[in-house]
C-alpha positions as CSV (number, residue, x, y, z in Angstrom):
1,X,82.1,149.1,133.1
2,X,82.2,146.5,130.4
3,X,84.2,143.9,130.2
4,X,87.0,144.0,128.1
5,X,87.1,141.5,125.5
6,X,89.6,138.8,125.9
7,X,90.3,135.6,123.4
8,X,91.4,133.5,126.8
9,X,89.8,129.7,127.2
10,X,91.8,129.2,130.4
11,X,95.0,126.6,128.8
12,X,97.7,128.5,129.4
13,X,100.1,127.1,128.8
14,X,103.4,128.9,127.1
15,X,104.6,126.9,124.0
16,X,108.4,127.0,124.6
17,X,109.5,126.6,121.1
18,X,106.5,129.1,119.5
19,X,106.5,131.4,123.3
20,X,103.1,131.4,122.5
21,X,100.0,130.3,124.4
22,X,98.9,127.1,122.9
23,X,95.3,128.1,124.5
24,X,95.0,131.6,123.1
25,X,98.1,132.3,120.8
26,X,98.4,135.5,122.9
27,X,103.0,135.8,123.8
28,X,104.2,136.8,127.1
29,X,104.0,140.5,126.6
30,X,100.1,140.4,125.1
31,X,99.1,138.3,127.9
32,X,100.4,140.6,130.2
33,X,99.6,143.8,128.9
34,X,96.1,142.6,127.6
35,X,94.5,145.0,130.4
36,X,96.3,147.5,129.6
37,X,95.4,147.4,125.7
38,X,92.5,149.8,123.9
39,X,89.6,148.0,123.2
40,X,91.2,147.9,119.6
41,X,94.3,147.6,119.9
42,X,93.3,143.8,121.5
43,X,89.9,143.4,118.8
44,X,92.9,144.0,116.3
45,X,94.8,140.8,117.8
46,X,92.9,138.8,118.2
47,X,92.2,138.7,114.6
48,X,95.6,137.2,113.8
49,X,95.6,135.2,116.4
50,X,94.4,132.5,113.8
51,X,96.0,132.7,111.5
52,X,99.3,132.9,113.9
53,X,98.4,129.9,115.5
54,X,97.8,128.1,112.3
55,X,101.0,128.7,111.5
56,X,103.5,128.4,114.8
57,X,101.8,125.0,115.2
58,X,101.8,123.8,112.6
59,X,106.1,124.7,111.8
60,X,106.1,123.6,115.0
61,X,104.4,120.3,114.8
62,X,106.2,119.4,111.3
63,X,108.9,117.4,112.3
64,X,109.2,116.3,109.0
65,X,112.2,118.4,108.2
């Protein structure tokens, strides 16, 4: 049996403003369903995580208005 791909880096803190894990960028729903998803679904989500995190945490950190 092969191990499921995962972006988890064991920094599991869900940001209250963005709703995303600060470590990997997944939503709570994605984290909860991760091992029920197909490998293709997991890889598709993993492909968008870097951009999702850039957008979410840039906006959350931009308090200049």
